Backbone as CSV, one residue per row, in Angstrom:
resi,resn,N_x,N_y,N_z,CA_x,CA_y,CA_z,C_x,C_y,C_z
1,MET,-175.786,3.826,-8.927,-174.434,3.882,-8.438,-173.593,2.891,-9.244
2,TYR,-172.335,3.275,-9.468,-171.384,2.431,-10.185,-170.254,2.034,-9.253
3,LEU,-169.716,0.851,-9.503,-168.654,0.300,-8.666,-167.471,-0.135,-9.512
4,VAL,-166.279,0.063,-8.981,-165.084,-0.587,-9.518,-164.746,-1.676,-8.520
5,ILE,-164.819,-2.905,-8.987,-164.612,-4.066,-8.123,-163.424,-4.872,-8.636
6,GLN,-162.585,-5.301,-7.712,-161.615,-6.335,-8.058,-162.303,-7.638,-7.659
7,LYS,-162.732,-8.388,-8.663,-163.583,-9.551,-8.427,-162.946,-10.509,-7.432
8,GLY,-163.747,-10.871,-6.445,-163.297,-11.791,-5.418,-162.544,-11.125,-4.285
9,CYS,-162.295,-9.817,-4.403,-161.491,-9.126,-3.377,-162.267,-8.008,-2.685
10,ALA,-162.481,-6.901,-3.395,-163.053,-5.735,-2.731,-163.574,-4.730,-3.749
11,ILE,-164.388,-3.805,-3.251,-164.797,-2.639,-4.010,-163.696,-1.599,-3.841
12,PHE,-163.199,-1.072,-4.946,-162.132,-0.079,-4.889,-162.609,1.318,-5.232
13,GLY,-163.824,1.457,-5.733,-164.333,2.779,-6.039,-165.829,2.733,-6.250
14,TYR,-166.480,3.853,-5.971,-167.911,3.950,-6.234,-168.254,5.394,-6.565
15,GLY,-169.353,5.571,-7.275,-169.802,6.910,-7.621,-171.129,6.862,-8.341
16,LEU,-171.722,8.026,-8.516,-173.008,8.109,-9.205,-172.857,7.899,-10.704
17,THR,-171.657,8.116,-11.222,-171.369,7.892,-12.637,-170.157,6.970,-12.742
18,PRO,-169.968,6.352,-13.898,-168.769,5.523,-14.067,-167.483,6.319,-13.830
19,CYS,-167.432,7.550,-14.288,-166.249,8.387,-14.113,-165.960,8.652,-12.636
20,GLU,-166.989,8.921,-11.860,-166.815,9.138,-10.420,-166.271,7.886,-9.746
21,ALA,-166.755,6.722,-10.156,-166.280,5.466,-9.563,-164.803,5.241,-9.870
22,VAL,-164.396,5.517,-11.096,-162.992,5.339,-11.476,-162.110,6.347,-10.731
23,ASN,-162.553,7.584,-10.628,-161.778,8.581,-9.883,-161.656,8.205,-8.411
24,ASP,-162.711,7.657,-7.827,-162.654,7.216,-6.435,-161.681,6.055,-6.270
25,MET,-161.644,5.151,-7.237,-160.732,4.015,-7.184,-159.285,4.487,-7.085
26,ARG,-158.974,5.560,-7.781,-157.588,6.062,-7.801,-157.096,6.490,-6.424
27,LYS,-158.012,6.765,-5.505,-157.628,7.115,-4.134,-157.101,5.905,-3.377
28,TRP,-157.467,4.704,-3.835,-157.195,3.499,-3.060,-156.146,2.577,-3.661
29,ILE,-155.800,2.806,-4.923,-154.751,1.981,-5.517,-153.573,2.870,-5.868
30,GLY,-152.400,2.294,-5.894,-151.197,3.062,-6.165,-150.990,3.339,-7.643
31,SER,-150.204,4.355,-7.907,-149.918,4.711,-9.290,-149.034,3.675,-9.981
32,ASP,-148.541,2.699,-9.221,-147.774,1.605,-9.825,-148.693,0.530,-10.413
33,SER,-149.999,0.656,-10.194,-150.973,-0.281,-10.748,-151.435,0.223,-12.113
34,ILE,-151.497,-0.662,-13.075,-151.927,-0.268,-14.431,-153.344,0.303,-14.435
35,GLN,-154.213,-0.193,-13.558,-155.597,0.280,-13.515,-155.682,1.746,-13.084
36,TYR,-154.678,2.236,-12.414,-154.662,3.634,-11.988,-154.820,4.569,-13.190
37,TYR,-154.311,4.173,-14.317,-154.307,5.004,-15.517,-155.448,4.686,-16.485
38,TRP,-156.283,3.730,-16.140,-157.390,3.358,-17.007,-158.491,4.412,-16.978
39,ASN,-159.165,4.550,-18.111,-160.379,5.357,-18.219,-161.576,4.415,-18.142
40,THR,-162.754,4.969,-18.099,-163.952,4.129,-17.969,-164.056,3.102,-19.092
41,SER,-163.629,3.458,-20.281,-163.735,2.532,-21.415,-162.726,1.383,-21.370
42,ASP,-161.746,1.461,-20.484,-160.730,0.405,-20.379,-161.177,-0.771,-19.509
43,PHE,-162.178,-0.562,-18.686,-162.624,-1.596,-17.753,-163.608,-2.560,-18.403
44,PRO,-163.460,-3.848,-18.128,-164.529,-4.775,-18.505,-165.799,-4.385,-17.735
45,THR,-166.950,-4.668,-18.307,-168.210,-4.265,-17.670,-169.114,-5.450,-17.347
46,SER,-168.599,-6.653,-17.468,-169.384,-7.836,-17.136,-168.771,-8.533,-15.930
47,TYR,-169.444,-8.406,-14.802,-168.962,-9.064,-13.586,-168.959,-10.574,-13.760
48,GLU,-170.007,-11.100,-14.359,-170.159,-12.549,-14.490,-169.035,-13.167,-15.333
49,ASN,-168.566,-12.452,-16.344,-167.528,-12.987,-17.219,-166.114,-12.669,-16.762
50,ALA,-165.972,-11.888,-15.708,-164.649,-11.508,-15.221,-163.993,-12.668,-14.470
51,ASN,-162.683,-12.694,-14.539,-161.906,-13.670,-13.779,-161.664,-13.141,-12.371
52,ILE,-161.367,-14.027,-11.446,-161.014,-13.617,-10.082,-159.820,-12.670,-10.160
53,ASN,-159.844,-11.618,-9.373,-158.832,-10.560,-9.279,-158.863,-9.556,-10.425
54,GLU,-159.739,-9.740,-11.399,-159.851,-8.783,-12.494,-160.687,-7.584,-12.045
55,PHE,-160.269,-6.390,-12.436,-161.029,-5.188,-12.136,-162.160,-5.037,-13.147
56,VAL,-163.349,-4.690,-12.660,-164.508,-4.446,-13.519,-165.209,-3.168,-13.068
57,LEU,-165.879,-2.536,-14.000,-166.678,-1.350,-13.727,-168.116,-1.713,-14.032
58,VAL,-168.938,-1.764,-12.994,-170.304,-2.257,-13.155,-171.290,-1.368,-12.411
59,LYS,-172.533,-1.470,-12.822,-173.620,-0.818,-12.092,-173.896,-1.645,-10.837
60,ALA,-174.088,-0.977,-9.716,-174.323,-1.666,-8.451,-175.642,-2.431,-8.488
61,THR,-175.618,-3.627,-7.939,-176.839,-4.415,-7.752,-176.908,-4.812,-6.288
62,ASP,-178.090,-5.187,-5.849,-178.240,-5.641,-4.463,-177.332,-6.832,-4.179
63,GLU,-177.214,-7.742,-5.143,-176.386,-8.937,-4.955,-174.916,-8.581,-4.770
64,LEU,-174.415,-7.674,-5.611,-173.014,-7.269,-5.484,-172.767,-6.566,-4.155
65,LEU,-173.674,-5.695,-3.771,-173.496,-4.989,-2.502,-173.524,-5.956,-1.329
66,GLN,-174.364,-6.963,-1.369,-174.395,-7.966,-0.301,-173.104,-8.767,-0.261
67,ASP,-172.553,-9.081,-1.421,-171.325,-9.858,-1.488,-170.109,-9.094,-0.971
68,TYR,-170.079,-7.776,-1.173,-168.870,-7.019,-0.881,-168.970,-6.081,0.313
69,LEU,-170.153,-5.884,0.855,-170.267,-4.993,2.027,-170.435,-5.749,3.292
């Protein structure tokens, strides 16, 4: 499973593929957000290196799910 996370805030999308996660995210953020128009390649993919409030597209881990669920 893949997740779109706004680090330090919430999971905004999930799916079996990165594309599904990004499409799910679009249901929860407004079209006034720049991330609404991002493709999978636009997202950073390192949770550890992301800044607070930065959106990342990552593979789900037990640790991330515990932190955000």
